[in-house]
N, C-alpha and C positions, 0 to 999 in steps of 0.2 A: 433495613439500613443494607445488609449483604446486598439487595435487589438494586440500589440505590448505585453501588461501588461497581458493582458487574457494569450496569450502564454508562459510568463516567468512564471506568477503564475498557469500554468498548466503542465508544465516543472518542476520545485520545487517539485510538491507533485508529477509529476512520475518518478524523481530522488527519492526521499522518499520509493517510493511503492518497487524500484527494490533495494535499500542499505538498510532498516529496514526491507524488505520483508522476504528477506535472512534470518536476526534475526527473524523472527516471526516464520519461517518455522523450522529453528532448537529448535526453541523452542517446536511448536508442534507434532514433533518428536520426542524430547529428551530422554523421556523412554522408546522410541520406539525401537532406533539405539543403547540407551546406555543401559546397564544393569548393570553394577559394577560401583564404585563408581570412577575406572579410568577413565573407559569409557564415563561417564558423567562428570568429568572434561574436556576430551579430548574437548567433543560438547560445552563447557563454553569457553575452549580458544582459539578456532576456532571462535567463536566471541566478545570474549571478550576485543581485543585491539581496535573494532571498535561502538559496537552495542549502546553506548550512544552517539556519534558522528553522529549515522547515526539520530537517533532520533531530532539531530538538523533542519536536514533540515523542518522536520517538524512544529517547531517555526517559521523556518527563512520563510517558506511558509504563514505562517499564517500573520507574520510581513508585508512583501510585500503585501499580500492582505486587509491591516488594509490602508497601504500609498495608493495602485492604486486604492483600492475598496471601500471605507470603509462602503459604505450602505450596500454592501454587506455581509462584516463583522460585521457590529451590527445587523444583521437579522439574518445570521447565528447563531452568538453566544448566542442571546436570544432565538431565537426558537428550539435550538437544544441545550437547555441549557442541559437537563437530558441526552441524548446523549454523551454529551462533558464532563460531570462530572464522565462516568462508563467510558470513553477511559483514562480520567486523571488517575483514578483512578487502571486501569487495567495495564498503563504505571507504575504510582507509584509501584504496588507489583509488575511487572515483574524484577523492580530492586532492586526491597528491595529480591526479589528472589534469582537475582543472588549473590547480592553482599553478601549476609547474611547467601545463605547456608554451606559454609564451614567453619562459625566461630567455629565451635564445629562439634567434629568430631562422635557424636551421630546419630547413622542411622535413628534414627526415623526423629530428627533433620532435616536432609538432606533429607531424603523422603519427607517429608511434604513441604519445600521450592523447590522441585523438581514439587512435584504439582500442587504447585501456577505459578511455572513458565511457567508450561506446561498447564494449565488453561487460565493463564492469555494469555500466546503468540497467544491459540486458537480463544480466546472470541476477541481481537482485531483484528483478522482479520475480523470475523463475522459481528462487529459493524462497521469496516472503509470501510469492500463490502458493508453493509446494506446502509452507509452513500452516498456511489456515486451512490445506487440504488434511492436515494431520490433525486442525483440531476438532476437522469435521468428522472425517474418520474415526478418530480413538488413537490408543498408544497403547504401550502393554505396562500399564500400570499394577503394579504389584500390590498387597496388603501393606506393605512399609508406607506407601502412596510416593515412592520413586518409580522409576524406569531407567532403562537404556536401548536405546535404538543404532544401528547401524545407519549409514547414510543410506544401502538401498541389500535388500536381499534378491529375489526372485523376482519382483517388480509383479507381485500379487498380492492382493488382499489377505490378510487370514487374522491370527490373535498376533502372532508376535512380524510383524509388519517391518520395511525398510522405511525410514522418512523419504525416501522416492521410491513409487509405486507405481503402478498407471495409473490410479486416479488422482494423484497431489503430483502427478506430473500433470496432467492433463489438467488443473485446475492452474500449475504454473505456466503453461502455455498459455491458458485463455488470460491470465492476468498479465502474460508479456505483450499480449495483443491490445487489451485494455487499455493500460498505460502507454502503451504507442499511441494509440489514439486518442486519448488523455493530453498526450505531451502535444502530438500534433493541436490539436485546437485549440491550446497555449499558444504555440509559436504562432497559427493564423491569427491570433488577440496580438499579440505582442509586438510581429514584425512586420515589414513592407515588402513589396517587391519581390525578387527569385525567391527567396525562401520562404515569403509566407504563400508563391506560388506554390512552389512542390510540398509544401507542411499542408495545403488546403485539398491536391493529391491522393498524399498518405493517409491525412485524415478518412476521408471517405474510405478508401479500401481498406485501412485498420477497421474502421468500426463496420463496416463490408463482412470482414472476416471474425469481426465479436460475436455478430447475429448467430452463424450456428454453434460457435463454439459456446454461445453463452445455451443454448439450447442443451447441448450435448452434455456441459458440466451440469446443467441441473438434472437432467435424466439421470446420470453417472452418481447426481448425491440424491437424487431418490431412490433410486436401486440400493443405494450402500446405505443412506442414513434416512429411511423414511418418516423416524420420529421429527426430526425437524420441521417436516411438513404438516405433521398433525398439528405440532406444537403451536405452527401461526395461523393454524385453523381456530385452535383453539383459543385462539387470544385474538379476538377480532381486534382490538386499537394495535395489532403486529403488522396487519395489511397494508394501515398508511407507509408504511419502509417498501412494503413492495409495490404501493401503488408509487412513490418515491422514484422508485428505481423504474419502471415503466415510464413514468414522465419525463424523465429524465433521458433517458434511449430513442425514445422518440423525439424530445428536445431536439438532441444532437444533432438528427438528420434534418429536421424543420427549419431549425434556423441554420444548419450551415446551409442550407440549399438557397436559403436568403441572403448569406453572407451577413448575418447579425452577428458577429464574432464574440462579442460576451456572453452571448445569451448561450452561444452555443458549448463554450466552455463552461457556464453554470451549470449545462445541463448537464453535461458531464461528470462534475464534480456532484451532481444530486444522482446521477446513475450510482455513482461508486459509493457515496453515503448510504445510500438506499439498500444496494448489495450489502454492505458490510452489517445496515443495522440488522436485515432481515435475517442475515444469517448468525448473526448472535442471539438475536431473539428468538428465534425457532432453536439454536444450540441451548438457551437457560432452560434449568441453572451450571447445566457441566460446562469447565473449564475444559478439563482434559477427562473425556471418555476414557474405560479401560477396557481394553477388546479381551483381558484376560477374563474378569468380572465385572460386571455392570458394579458391583459393591466395594469395587474400589476407586470406582472413578471420582475426582475432586472436581468440589462440585464450589459453586458461590456459595453455598450456607454450610459445607463443612472444612471448609479452608479459611474462611474468614478470622480475620484479626478481633481480638475482642469488642464488644459494643461501648466499651468508649474511645477504644481507638479508632475507631469508626465516625463514633458523633464528633469529636477532636480534629480527627481529619479533614473530617468536609468543613470544618470554619476554616481550617488555612487554605486546605484545595480552593475556597470559593475567592480567597484573597488573591493568591499565585496566579487562578487562573483569569481573572478581572487584570491582572496587569499584561500576563501575556496575550491575552487577547488586544487588549488597546495598542500593544507593544507593535503587535502581526499586522491592526488596520494600519497603525500610524506607518510601519512600512512599506508596505500595499498602495499605501494611498502618495509616498511619496515616490515612488518610483512607477505610476500610472503614468500611463499612453503608450506609443509604439517605441520602441528601441530604433536609435538613430545611428544608422550602419555604419554614417562616417566618422563615429564618435571612436575615442579612444575603447571605449567598453568600462567594466568594471575590473579592469587591472588584468584581464584575461588578452 
């Protein structure tokens, strides 16, 4: 049952990356693909009906983590307190920027909030990517099952690293480029005219940048944590995630070249899901590896709730995820099709 819940939490985090990822990507490229106020409203209208709902997946994943693996939840939220506060404030500023930029027609006012939206989106991509890097690299969990970690130290790997070092920063930059490309293919699918043309150009350059960064991150991960690759080879079923990742990456280029917009976006989704799934499958059973002593690591086994809680939780989680999935399917179906540049948009 612990393995099932590990997979559930990992899947919810993967869904969050895919859904909120194109929001972040649209924000990162907001000032690059849209130059006039009408064009920027078009970008915001493309994500307007869904951006706040997409963020709920992060909260839901946190809630499920608390129920299934309370020791991991408590250690993470105390050890990563500073980083989580940064994420919280960036999420707040991003939402405020989306909702506030059109409250006044003053160009300076709108330019300010557009800049806040872009910077918050870019920094969120880097910080969340660095968070994944910390899960892979490990943190200084002690015998009590807790840890304290500064934002950065000397940017070197070691037994007591900072949240940001050369490896986690590299993963953060890689995440920035991936989500920029993900958001670009989303905008190509959802928009028309100059915004779509610029998004197509930025999508090509973003994904071309992803290729060498992906190879570099893979090599750095193998050098830093080779056990992940050993685990993937030892579990043949997990190679399906690697295949999904590779097929998604190939599909982005293949379908983009043929201007099959939805297929290119779905390929981008497949790449992200495959990447997250392969990473978590290779990392299993570890949630938080200890850089001090592997015996102190928090795993799916030693940090799980009681068997009764996990069995009862699966029933209610199934009900909740069915309702949430149905709601999201309805929302995306209701707002299907291209964004109308002449429309007032989603209140933005």
